[in-house]
C-alpha positions in Angstrom: -48.5 -8.5 -21.6 -46.2 -6.7 -24.1 -42.6 -5.1 -21.8 -41.7 -3.6 -25.2 -43.3 -1.3 -27.1 -41.7 0.3 -30.6 -43.7 2.6 -32.4 -42.7 4.6 -35.6 -39.3 4.0 -34.8 -36.9 6.1 -36.9 -33.2 6.7 -37.2 -31.0 8.8 -39.1 -27.0 9.3 -39.2 -25.1 11.5 -40.4 -25.8 15.2 -41.3 -27.2 16.8 -44.7 -26.6 15.2 -47.9 -24.6 12.3 -45.3 -27.9 11.9 -44.1 -28.6 8.0 -43.7 -32.4 6.7 -42.9 -30.9 3.4 -41.1 -35.1 2.3 -39.8 -37.6 3.4 -41.0 -40.3 3.7 -38.9 -40.3 0.3 -36.8 -43.2 -1.1 -35.0 -42.6 -3.9 -32.7 -44.1 -5.7 -29.4 -42.1 -8.1 -27.5 -44.6 -9.7 -24.8 -42.8 -10.9 -21.4 -41.1 -14.3 -21.5 -41.1 -14.4 -25.1 -37.6 -15.0 -27.8 -37.4 -13.4 -30.4 -35.2 -13.4 -32.9 -34.6 -10.5 -35.7 -32.8 -11.9 -38.7 -31.1 -9.7 -41.7 -28.1 -8.8 -44.1 -25.8 -6.6 -42.5 -26.6 -2.9 -42.5 -30.0 -3.8 -42.6 -30.3 -2.1 -39.4 -30.4 -4.8 -37.3 -28.6 -4.5 -34.9 -29.1 -0.3 -34.8 -32.7 -2.0 -33.6 -31.3 -3.7 -31.1 -29.3 -0.4 -29.6 -32.0 1.0 -29.3 -34.0 -1.8 -27.3 -30.9 -2.1 -24.6 -30.9 1.7 -24.3 -28.2 2.0 -25.6 -28.7 4.3 -28.1 -31.7 6.6 -29.4 -34.1 6.9 -31.9 -34.7 10.0 -33.8 -38.4 9.8 -33.2 -40.9 7.6 -32.5 -41.9 6.1 -29.1 -40.3 3.5 -26.6 -41.9 2.6 -24.2 -40.3 -0.5 -21.1 -43.5 -1.5 -19.5 -45.0 1.0 -20.6 -42.7 3.5 -19.4 -41.8 6.0 -22.0 -37.5 5.7 -22.7 -37.3 8.8 -24.7 -38.1 10.7 -22.1 -35.4 9.2 -19.8 -31.9 11.5 -18.8 -29.0 9.2 -19.3 -28.7 8.1 -15.7 -32.4 6.7 -16.1 -31.4 4.8 -19.2 -28.8 4.1 -17.3 -30.6 2.3 -14.3 -32.8 1.1 -17.0 -29.9 -1.1 -18.6 -28.5 -2.2 -15.1 -31.9 -3.0 -13.5 -33.6 -5.0 -16.2 -31.2 -5.3 -19.4 -28.3 -7.9 -19.6 -26.7 -8.3 -22.5 -24.3 -11.1 -24.8 -21.7 -9.3 -27.3 -20.4 -11.2 -29.7 -17.3 -10.2 -29.1 -17.7 -10.9 -25.3 -16.6 -7.7 -24.1 -15.0 -8.8 -20.9 -12.6 -6.4 -18.8 -8.9 -8.2 -19.7 -7.6 -6.7 -16.1 -10.3 -8.7 -14.6 -10.8 -12.7 -13.5 -13.7 -14.4 -14.3 -16.1 -13.9 -11.1 -15.5 -9.9 -11.0 -16.4 -9.9 -14.4 -19.6 -11.9 -13.6 -19.9 -9.6 -10.7 -19.2 -6.0 -12.3 -23.2 -5.1 -13.2 -23.5 -5.5 -9.1 -21.6 -3.1 -8.0 -23.8 -0.6 -10.0 -26.9 -1.7 -8.7 -25.4 -1.5 -5.1 -25.1 -5.2 -3.8 -22.6 -5.3 -1.7 -18.9 -6.9 -2.1 -19.9 -10.6 -0.5 -23.2 -10.9 -1.7 -22.3 -9.8 -5.2 -19.2 -12.3 -4.7 -21.4 -15.3 -3.9 -23.9 -14.9 -6.5 -21.2 -14.6 -9.5 -19.9 -17.9 -8.4 -23.4 -19.5 -8.3 -24.1 -18.4 -11.7 -20.4 -19.4 -13.2 -20.5 -22.8 -11.3 -24.5 -23.1 -13.1 -22.5 -22.1 -16.1 -19.7 -24.9 -15.4 -17.1 -22.5 -15.0 -16.8 -23.9 -11.3 -12.7 -24.4 -12.1 -12.2 -20.8 -13.5 -13.4 -18.2 -11.3 -9.6 -16.6 -11.3 -9.0 -16.1 -14.7 -8.8 -13.6 -16.7 -10.4 -13.4 -20.4 -7.3 -14.0 -21.8 -6.8 -17.4 -19.7 -10.1 -18.7 -21.0 -11.7 -19.7 -24.5 -14.1 -18.1 -26.6 -17.5 -20.9 -25.0 -15.8 -20.0 -21.6 -15.7 -16.1 -21.9 -19.3 -15.9 -23.6 -20.2 -18.0 -20.6 -19.0 -15.2 -18.3 -20.9 -12.9 -20.8 -23.7 -14.6 -19.6 -23.0 -14.9 -16.4 -22.5 -10.9 -16.1 -26.1 -10.8 -18.2 -27.8 -12.7 -15.7 -26.1 -11.2 -12.4 -28.6 -8.4 -12.2 -32.1 -10.6 -12.7 -31.3 -9.7 -16.8 -35.0 -9.7 -17.4 -34.1 -8.8 -20.6 -31.5 -10.5 -22.3 -30.4 -9.0 -25.5 -27.9 -11.4 -27.3 -25.9 -10.0 -30.1 -25.1 -12.5 -33.1 -24.1 -14.8 -29.4 -22.4 -17.7 -31.4 -20.2 -15.6 -34.0 -17.4 -15.8 -33.2 -17.4 -19.2 -31.7 -16.6 -22.6 -33.0 -20.0 -24.7 -34.2 -19.7 -26.4 -30.4 -19.3 -23.7 -28.2 -22.1 -22.2 -30.6 -24.3 -24.9 -30.1 -23.0 -24.8 -26.2 -24.3 -21.0 -26.2 -27.6 -21.7 -27.8 -28.9 -24.5 -25.3 -27.9 -21.9 -22.3 -29.7 -19.2 -23.9 -32.7 -21.3 -25.2 -32.4 -22.6 -20.8 -32.8 -19.1 -19.9 -35.8 -18.7 -21.8 -37.5 -21.3 -19.8 -36.5 -19.8 -17.0 -38.7 -17.0 -17.8 -36.2 -14.1 -19.2 -37.3 -12.6 -22.5 -34.9 -13.1 -25.0 -33.9 -10.9 -28.1 -31.6 -12.2 -30.6 -30.2 -10.6 -33.5 -28.3 -12.7 -35.6 -27.7 -13.1 -39.5 -27.8 -17.4 -39.5 -31.4 -18.3 -40.4 -30.5 -21.8 -38.4 -29.8 -19.9 -35.3 -33.1 -17.7 -35.8 -35.0 -20.9 -36.2 -34.2 -21.8 -32.6 -36.6 -18.7 -31.4 -40.2 -18.5 -30.7 -40.6 -15.9 -32.7 -38.7 -14.6 -36.2 -38.6 -10.7 -37.3 -36.9 -10.0 -40.5 -35.5 -6.8 -41.0 -34.2 -5.4 -44.6 -33.2 -2.0 -45.6 -34.3 -1.0 -42.2 -37.7 -1.8 -42.4 -39.4 -4.6 -40.5 -40.2 -7.2 -43.7 -41.6 -10.5 -42.2 -42.9 -11.2 -38.3 -42.6 -15.1 -37.7 -44.0 -16.7 -34.5 -42.9 -19.9 -34.4 -44.0 -21.3 -31.1 -46.3 -19.8 -28.6 -44.1 -20.8 -25.1 -44.1 -17.4 -22.7 -42.9 -18.4 -19.5 -43.1 -16.5 -16.2 -39.8 -14.7 -14.9 -38.2 -17.1 -12.0 -35.2 -15.9 -11.2 -36.0 -12.0 -9.8 -33.3 -9.6 -8.3 -34.6 -8.1 -5.7 -33.3 -4.2 -6.0 -31.3 -2.7 -3.6 -32.6 0.2 -1.7 -30.0 2.5 0.0 -29.9 5.8 1.9 -28.7 8.8 0.4 -25.6 9.2 2.7 -25.3 4.7 2.4 -25.5 5.3 -1.3 -23.5 8.3 -1.8 -20.7 6.1 0.9 -21.2 3.1 -1.2 -20.1 4.1 -4.6 -17.6 6.4 -3.5 -15.9 2.8 -1.7 -16.4 0.9 -4.8 -14.9 3.8 -7.1 -12.0 3.7 -5.4 -12.0 -0.4 -5.3 -12.1 0.3 -9.4 -9.4 3.1 -9.3 -7.2 1.1 -7.2 -7.5 -1.7 -9.0 -6.9 0.2 -12.6 -4.1 2.1 -10.7 -2.1 -1.7 -9.8 -3.2 -2.9 -13.4 -1.1 -0.5 -15.2 2.1 -0.2 -13.2 4.0 1.2 -15.9 1.6 4.2 -17.0 1.0 5.0 -13.5 4.1 5.6 -12.9 4.9 7.2 -15.5 2.2 9.6 -15.0 3.2 10.3 -11.6 6.5 11.2 -12.7 5.8 15.2 -12.8 4.1 15.2 -9.8 7.4 13.2 -8.5 10.0 15.9 -9.6 7.7 18.8 -8.7 7.1 17.9 -5.4 10.3 17.3 -4.3 11.9 20.1 -6.0 9.3 22.4 -3.9 9.6 20.5 -0.4 13.7 21.2 -1.3 13.9 24.3 -2.6 12.0 25.5 0.6 14.1 22.9 3.1 16.9 24.3 1.9 15.5 28.0 2.1 14.5 27.2 5.6 18.4 26.3 6.3 19.8 28.8 4.7 17.4 31.2 6.9 18.1 29.5 10.2 21.6 29.5 9.3 21.6 33.2 8.7 19.8 33.7 11.8 22.5 31.6 13.8 25.0 33.8 12.3 22.8 36.9 13.6 22.3 35.8 17.1 25.8 35.4 17.5 25.6 39.1 17.0 23.7 39.2 19.7 19.8 39.1 20.5 17.9 42.4 20.3 21.4 44.6 20.8 22.1 47.4 19.3 25.4 48.7 18.6 26.8 52.8 19.3 28.7 53.8 17.1 31.0 57.1 17.3 30.7 59.3 13.8 27.8 59.5 11.9 27.4 56.5 10.0 29.4 53.5 8.4 30.7 55.6 5.1 32.1 58.9 7.8 36.1 58.2 6.9 35.8 60.9 10.2 34.4 58.1 12.6 37.6 56.4 14.2 39.1 59.8 15.3 35.5 61.3 16.8 36.0 60.3 20.7 32.4 61.4 21.8 31.0 58.2 23.2 31.8 58.1 26.9 31.6 55.4 29.6 29.0 57.4 31.7 27.0 57.1 28.7 26.8 53.7 29.2 26.1 54.1 32.6 23.1 56.7 31.9 21.8 54.5 29.4 22.1 51.4 31.6 19.9 53.3 34.6 16.7 53.0 31.8 13.9 50.9 32.3 13.8 49.4 28.2 17.0 48.3 28.7 18.5 45.4 30.1 22.2 45.7 29.8 24.5 48.4 28.8 28.3 47.2 28.1 31.3 50.0 26.2 33.8 48.9 24.0 37.1 49.8 24.0 39.8 48.0 21.1 43.1 48.0 21.6 45.9 47.0 18.6 49.3 45.5 20.0 51.2 42.8 20.1 50.5 39.4 22.0 53.4 37.2 23.6 52.7 34.0 25.3 55.8 31.9 25.8 57.7 31.1 22.8 54.7 32.5 20.7 54.6 36.6 19.8 51.7 37.9 17.3 49.4 40.5 16.5 45.9 40.6 17.9 43.3 42.7 18.7 41.9 42.5 22.2 38.7 44.5 22.7 37.3 46.2 26.7 33.8 45.3 27.2 31.5 45.1 30.7 31.0 42.5 32.8 27.2 42.1 30.9 28.9 41.4 26.8 28.8 37.5 27.1 25.8 37.2 27.7 24.5 40.3 25.6 26.7 39.1 22.1 24.9 35.3 23.5 28.6 34.2 24.0 29.0 30.6 26.1 32.5 29.8 27.8 33.4 26.8 27.2 36.5 26.4 30.2 36.7 29.3 33.4 34.5 32.3 33.7 34.2 35.3 32.4 35.2 38.7 34.5 32.5 40.4 37.5 31.4 43.8 37.9 33.7 43.8 40.5 36.9 43.2 38.6 35.7 45.9 36.1 35.5 48.1 38.6 38.8 47.1 40.4 40.3 47.5 36.8 41.4 43.5 37.1 44.2 42.6 34.8 41.8 39.5 33.7 41.2 38.2 29.9 39.0 35.9 28.3 40.3 34.6 25.0 38.0 32.7 21.8 39.0 28.9 20.5 40.8 30.1 17.9 43.1 32.0 20.0 43.3 28.7 22.6 44.3 26.2 19.3 46.4 28.8 18.4 49.1 30.0 21.0 47.8 27.0 23.6 47.9 23.8 21.1 50.4 22.2 23.8 48.2 23.1 26.8 45.9 21.2 28.7 43.9 23.9 30.6 44.9 27.2 29.4 43.3 29.0 32.7 45.4 31.0 34.9 48.1 30.9 32.3 49.5 34.3 31.9 49.7 35.9 28.7 51.0 39.4 27.7 49.2 42.0 25.5 51.7 45.6 24.9 53.7 44.1 27.7 50.6 44.3 30.0 50.6 41.1 31.8 46.5 39.3 31.8 45.4 36.4 33.0 43.7 33.9 31.1 39.7 33.5 33.3 38.1 31.7 30.3 37.9 30.8 27.3 34.5 30.7 24.4 32.7 27.8 22.7 34.4 27.2 19.2 31.9 30.3 16.9 30.0 28.0 14.2 30.3 31.2 11.9 31.6 30.8 8.4 33.4 34.1 6.5 36.4 36.7 6.5 36.5 36.7 10.2 35.9 33.1 10.8 39.3 32.3 11.9 40.1 35.0 13.9 41.4 35.6 17.1 39.3 37.7 19.9 41.0 38.6 23.5 38.4 40.5 26.0 39.4 42.3 29.3 36.6 44.6 31.4 37.2 47.8 29.4 38.9 49.7 32.5 41.3 47.6 32.5 41.6 48.2 28.4 41.6 52.1 29.5 44.0 52.7 32.0 45.9 49.9 31.6 46.5 49.1 27.6 45.3 52.1 26.2 46.2 55.1 28.6 42.8 56.9 28.1 39.4 57.1 29.4 37.8 57.4 26.0 35.5 54.2 24.1 35.4 52.8 20.9 31.4 51.9 21.2 28.5 51.0 23.4 26.6 47.9 22.8 23.4 47.9 24.9 20.9 44.8 25.4 16.8 45.6 24.8 14.2 44.3 26.7 12.3 41.5 24.9 8.9 43.3 25.5 9.9 46.5 24.0 9.8 47.4 20.3 13.4 47.5 19.2 12.7 50.2 17.1 11.0 52.1 20.1 14.0 51.8 21.7 16.0 53.0 19.1 14.2 56.1 19.1 14.4 56.4 22.7 18.5 56.0 22.7 18.6 58.8 20.6 17.1 61.0 21.9 18.0 60.7 25.4 22.0 60.5 23.4 21.3 63.6 21.1 20.2 65.4 24.7 23.6 64.5 26.8 25.7 65.2 23.7 23.4 68.2 22.6 23.9 67.2 18.9 23.6 63.3 16.8 27.6 62.7 16.8 27.0 58.9 16.8 25.3 56.3 14.4 23.7 52.8 16.0 23.8 49.5 13.9 20.0 47.9 15.5 20.3 43.5 14.9 16.7 43.5 15.2 16.6 45.4 12.1 19.1 43.6 10.1 17.7 40.2 11.2 14.3 41.3 9.6 15.2 42.6 6.5 17.5 39.0 6.3 14.3 37.4 7.5 12.0 39.6 4.8 14.8 39.0 1.6 15.4 35.2 2.2 11.5 34.7 2.8 11.4 36.4 -0.7 14.2 34.6 -2.4 11.9 31.3 -1.1 9.1 32.9 -2.5 10.5 33.3 -6.1 12.4 29.5 -6.1 8.9 27.7 -4.6 7.1 29.2 -7.5 9.3 28.6 -9.9 9.6 25.0 -8.4 5.4 24.8 -8.3 5.6 25.9 -12.2 7.5 22.4 -12.3 3.8 21.1 -10.8 1.6 22.8 -13.2 3.7 20.8 -16.3 3.4 17.9 -14.6 -0.6 18.3 -13.9 -0.6 19.0 -17.4 1.1 15.7 -18.2 -1.2 14.1 -15.6 -4.4 15.6 -17.5 -2.6 14.7 -20.9 -1.8 10.9 -19.7 -5.0 10.7 -18.8 -6.7 12.2 -21.8 -5.0 9.1 -23.4 -6.2 6.9 -21.0 -9.7 7.7 -21.8 -9.1 7.2 -24.8 -7.6 3.9 -24.2 -9.7 2.6 -22.1 -12.8 4.2 -24.5 -14.5 0.2 -24.9 -14.0 -0.4 -21.0 -15.9 2.6 -20.4 -18.9 1.7 -23.2 -18.7 -1.9 -21.2 -19.5 -0.4 -17.8 -22.2 1.6 -19.2 -24.3 -0.7 -20.8 -24.0 -3.6 -17.8 -25.4 -0.2 -15.8 -22.6 2.2 -14.5 -24.1 6.2 -14.5 -22.2 9.4 -15.8 -21.6 10.1 -12.0 -20.1 6.1 -11.5 -17.2 7.3 -15.0 -16.6 10.3 -13.8 -15.9 9.6 -10.1 -13.9 6.3 -11.0 -11.6 7.9 -13.3 -11.2 11.6 -11.4 -10.2 9.5 -8.3 -7.6 7.5 -10.5 -6.4 11.2 -11.2 -6.9 11.8 -8.0 -4.8 8.7 -6.2 -2.0 9.4 -8.9 -1.1 12.7 -7.2 -1.3 11.8 -3.7 0.9 8.8 -4.7 3.2 10.7 -6.9 3.1 13.7 -3.6 4.1 10.7 -1.1 6.7 9.5 -3.7 7.8 13.0 -4.2 8.6 13.7 -0.1 10.4 10.5 0.0 12.3 11.5 -2.6 13.0 15.1 -0.9 13.9 13.6 1.9 16.2 11.1 1.0 18.0 14.2 -0.9 17.9 15.8 2.0 19.6 12.3 4.1 22.3 12.3 1.5 22.7 16.6 1.7 23.0 16.4 5.4 25.2 13.2 5.8 27.8 15.2 3.3 27.4 18.9 4.8 28.8 19.9 8.3 28.4 22.7 8.4 24.5 23.1 6.4 21.8 20.8 6.0 18.3 20.8 5.2 15.3 22.0 6.8 12.1 20.4 6.1 9.2 21.9 7.8 6.1 19.7 8.6 4.2 22.6 7.2 5.7 22.6 3.5 5.5 18.7 2.9 1.5 19.0 3.9 1.2 22.1 1.7 2.8 20.3 -1.2 0.6 17.0 -0.5 -2.3 19.4 -0.6 -1.2 20.9 -3.4 -1.0 17.1 -5.7 -4.0 16.6 -4.1 -5.6 19.5 -5.8 -3.7 19.0 -8.9 -5.5 15.3 -9.0 -8.7 16.9 -8.7 -7.8 19.9 -11.1 -6.6 18.2 -14.1 -8.5 15.1 -13.5 -11.4 16.6 -13.9 -11.2 17.5 -17.7 -10.1 13.5 -18.8 -12.7 12.4 -16.4 -15.4 14.9 -17.8 -15.0 13.4 -20.6 -14.7 9.7 -20.2 -18.6 10.5 -18.5 -19.8 12.0 -21.7 -19.1 9.3 -23.4 -22.0 7.7 -26.0 -22.4 4.3 -24.5 -22.7 2.7 -28.6 -19.7 4.9 -29.9 -17.8 3.7 -26.8 -19.0 0.2 -26.8 -17.8 0.5 -30.8 -13.8 1.6 -30.4 -11.0 -0.8 -30.7 
């Protein structure tokens, strides 16, 4: 029974005036279990014929059938399946993958046939043992002699059964002794029922075949049968049947394993590929962390002004030169506002300048008269002592709360300033509390602040019932903009006109938040550009990698790898490199943050989980986007062209 049938096979290379007719109307049939040698001089077309028989190349015209099935109508992946299940290749130059050990090279075809790792390892070891390589299983090709490499190549050809063995000058690169050993193995394979098609220019090698076909100038000029020995195949390998989901899972896991192996086998190239991603991710995460820290610091400083507060000032605005002379705000305005349901508390404020005296210290200071709710409204915490009460405000108590700067300036030698008497404009005031130190930076960071009941400031210090401002705290459930409009309406009605202006801390907060978010977005966008540049670097290096590994791709295709297998492997490689680069970039940014936070006392980088997750998603996306083109190019390579690459 014929396993191979070729009719009117023609093959042309080149175009127009460079067109060369390599094979001319080839008619050939091969029986199952036969041993055929194709002999001819270099350039006669014998290797081209073998490539067409092995489905590595396609004829320009003619009919080619295997087991009665027309090969010319098959898609690329169907041809790959045919090479995987039916053919075993023995190449002149062995074509072993240099990064794999002997047993891994032998087992490679079984990956594409779907055999699980344990079973293919077991079969690879058995084949290598039979071929006398039991002590060379863990050796890489560079650690093997030419004869040993060719025996590994033979084991690989037999891995999936090798019903048809195609041997292209199998002894051409070997010494005479190794060549004789290889020929003995090939003859033994024939006796085991494998159909052998051997291509050679050596007549002594061809003479060992049962049938000799001579080809010259692309035509068969002789077909001689020396022996009628036909054997039935003994070592049949069952096809692996998997469900669609199981096949997808198997293919992905195997591609993942091969991708990891390829990355580890080329550590320096992989690291250089990652470098752009590492820098890009580290830049993005660090910039966002700095932006978060900046925003948090600014928000903290705004919070120290008071959360959800509105300051009411006399005049028409900051530019009003007369605002200092306007005395339209009264205590009754503050009391009336305090009665409104949307206001939590209202505190009038009175300013007084004068001389502060304590023992031998005398200096100019600023005193502010406020209500008992002022400290809660402004979010000021007490380090020692207490704040004054509503009852003390009512009875015009001579008490004062000082800040930490004042404590350091005039009470540096006093262990506990609470209870001490200070003189302000010759008026005695008893210290009842000291506030926590401020974290603010800026021109007022070292200023001294003193607070007394506004009644005390008005009647004992200033001798007037005028107030400088009112600070109200709005309920958290009320929109601050709505509250501001309501306060404006109330005071305008009380005064008969609008002779005041307001400073809304929430409006300032929102404005600064929007500004910092815009700046973060701008800086992050610049950092993202570095990511894109890194992605282009990944694509370029992967394209170079495809070029460097063209021979490897050809070998994988020859032993049965489908287009999707090659595409998947190279795409997973790119994604893994980018993911690894992403993690390294995040780690680098964390180390930068650790160093920054160690040396910076008032300001630290604030990393967010969201930015880190987004950075890793971004690096993965870059791997997919920029890795697809090189992977697609690799999968589209022609097997015979890839094999011919050096």
